[in-house]
N, C-alpha and C positions, 0 to 999 in steps of 0.2 A: 452653529448647528445647521447643516443643510435643509432639514425640513422646514425650519423656521425661516430661513432665507428664501425659500421657494414660495412662501406664502400661500401654501395650498391648504385645503380643508380636509382631504382623505389621502391615504397612500395611493389610491386608485388615480387621483388627480396628478400625482407625481409621476405615475407610469404614462399617463397622457402626455404630460410636458416633455417627457424624455423620449417617449415613442410616439404613439398616436391613439386615436379614440378606440380603435379595435383592440389595442393591448389593455387600455383601461376598462373595456367591457369584459374581457376574459379575466383580468384581475379581479374585478368586482365580484364576479360569478364564484371564483375560486374562494376569495376571501370570505364571502357570505356563508358559502357552504362550510368552510373550515371553522369559522368562528361560531356558527351555529352548533357545531359538534363540540367546540370547547366549552360553550355556555351549557350544553346539555350534561357534559361530564361533571362540570363544577356544581351544577344544580343536584346531581345524583350525590356528590360528595357532601353537600350540606344536608340533604335529605337523609343521608345515612346516619348523621349525628342525631336528628329528630327521631329516627326510627329507634336508636339505641336508648335515648333518653326518655322519650315520651311513649315509647311502644306503638307508635302509629305504624299503619301499613306503609310500605315504601311508596306505593303509587300515591296516596294521599299526601305523604311528605314531600314528595317531588312536586306535585301540583301546588302545595302551599308555599314551598320554598320558590319556585319559579314565579308564582304570582306577586310575592312580596318583592323580589328582585325588580320585576317588570314595572310594578306600580310606582315604587318610590324613585326609580331611575326616570320614568317617564315624567312624573311629576317635578322632580328636582333637578334633572339633567346632570351635566358634569360636575357642577358645584356641589350637589348632594353626594355624588360619588366621592369627591374629594375629601369632603368633611367627614362622611362615614368611614372611608378608607383610613383615615388618620386615626380615628378612635379604635378601629378594629385592628389596626397594627399594633398599637399599644397593648391591646388585650392579648394579641396573639404572641407577642414577645414575652409577656408574663407567663402565659400558659406553657409555651414550649421551654422556656428556661427552667419553669418549675418541674416539668415531668421528666426531663432527661436524667438529671442526677438520681432522681428517686427510682427510675426504671432501672439505671445501672446498679444502684444499691440493691434492689430486689434480686437481680440475677447473680449477685456476688461479686461485682466489679467487672471492669473491662476485659480483663484476662479470662475470667470464667465465662463471660459471654461469648468471646471469640472461640473458646474451647468447645462450646455447645452449638455453634453455628456451622452448618455443613461447610467443608472446605471449598466446595464449588462456589459459594457465595462470595468468598473472599479471594479467590484465586486470581492472579495476575494473567494466567493463561486461559483464553475463552473456553467455557465448558458449556455442554448442552444437556439439559434434563428434560427429557421428553421433547416438547416443542418449544421449550423455554430456553433462551441463552442466558447464562449466568456469568458472575465474575466480571473480569475486565471487559470481556466481549459485550456484555450488556451495556457496561458504561460507555464503551466506544460507539455502540450503535445508538445509543441515546444521544450522545454528543453530536454524532453525523447527522442524525435526523432532525435534531431540534435546534441546534446552534444556528444554522443558516436561516431559520424562520425567524429568529429574533431580529435579524437585520431588516426584515420586512414586516415586523409585527404591528399591525394597526393599533392595538391597544397601547403599545409603548409609543408610538408616534402621537397618538391622541393625548397622552400625558405630557409629552414634550411640548406640544403646541399650547398646552394650558400654562406653561411656565412664564413667569413674568419677563425674563429675558434669557439670552443665550448662556449667560455666565451661570445662572441658577440652573439651567437645564444640564448643563455639563457636570457641575458639582454633584447634583442630585444623582445622575446616572453613576458616577464613580462611587458615591457611598452606597447606593443600592447594589451595585456589584459586590462590593466587599460584604455587605449584609447576606446577600444571597449565598456567598461561599460559607460564611459562618453558620447560618441556620441550616444550610444543606447538610453539613457535618453533624449538626445536632440531631436533626431529623432522621438521618441515617442511623445514627447510634440508637436512637430511641426505637426505630422500626427493627433493628436487629434485636433489641432487648425485647421487644413485643413477640418476636418469633420464638425466642427461648421461653418467655412465660407462658404464651398462649398459642402453641404450634398449630392447633387445629381450627383456630378462628379465621374466618374470612379476613384478608388483609385490609379490606376497606373498613372493617369494624374494630381493628386492633387499637388504634388510638383512643377512640371514644370508650372502649372497654377498659383500657389501662387507666384512663382518667377516673372512670368510676370505682375500679378496684383498689388502686394504688394511693390515689390522693385523698386528703381529708376533704370533707363535704365542701367547705367554702371554696378551696383551691380547685377541686374537681369540678364545680360550677363554672369557674373561670376558664378552666381548660376546655371544657365542652363549648363554651361561648366562643373561645378562641379558635376552635376548629371550624365552627359554623362561620366565624368572621373571615377566615382564610378563604372558604368558598365564596362569601359574599363579595370580598374584595376583588376576587378574580373573576367572578361571574358578571358583576354589574357594568363593567366597561365594555364588555362583549355585546350587550344589549345596545349601547350607544355606537359601537363599531357597525354593527349590522344595520342600525337605523340610518347612520350616516352614508353608508355604502348604498343602501337601497335609495336614499335621497338624491 
């Protein structure tokens, strides 16, 4: 694993080793700004869950969520992030696997769902609805924009450096790639079902609303915690990334 062999602390250090100090400085500024934005987006995602479940104002929910993320990451560091990520992942898997088949059942099955989703959403030909690109065009656009970033994603490198050895790092990345594909399909199907069931609801509130409306009380709680866990597990490494880049 190249990042481990180089024995650097941040991806900006790798840029300096490959190029020079000026490139490291530019990379540091870009990474810091980008990952602050990612952190903000994930905090809003977690706050949306709190907004739906507890009825808090979004601003208060954002401040509370960001505060909790920052405090326990500052106190516990990457070890705290690793332990909580493991627990959150288990909860997330249970929640996602629980809601997908129930959502498909409530829309009348896969065929009925596909019949009620606009053709532009599933078209292999890029289509445009107002200012939004849909169908295959949107998928290609997302792949083009996001795939290159994973090769230099500091949160990914951060986790690689925490592995016990190179073999563990490689195995873990292969397993996670497979899981991302699997859960990507499940989450997409669930999102399409939510469009059919609650077409007028803000898309950011769709999954929390589905958990409340479709699932039994106990499982609903697990799903809502899972959604919050997804936000937490994504947001907390960003705190460490930004801190390490600043340092």
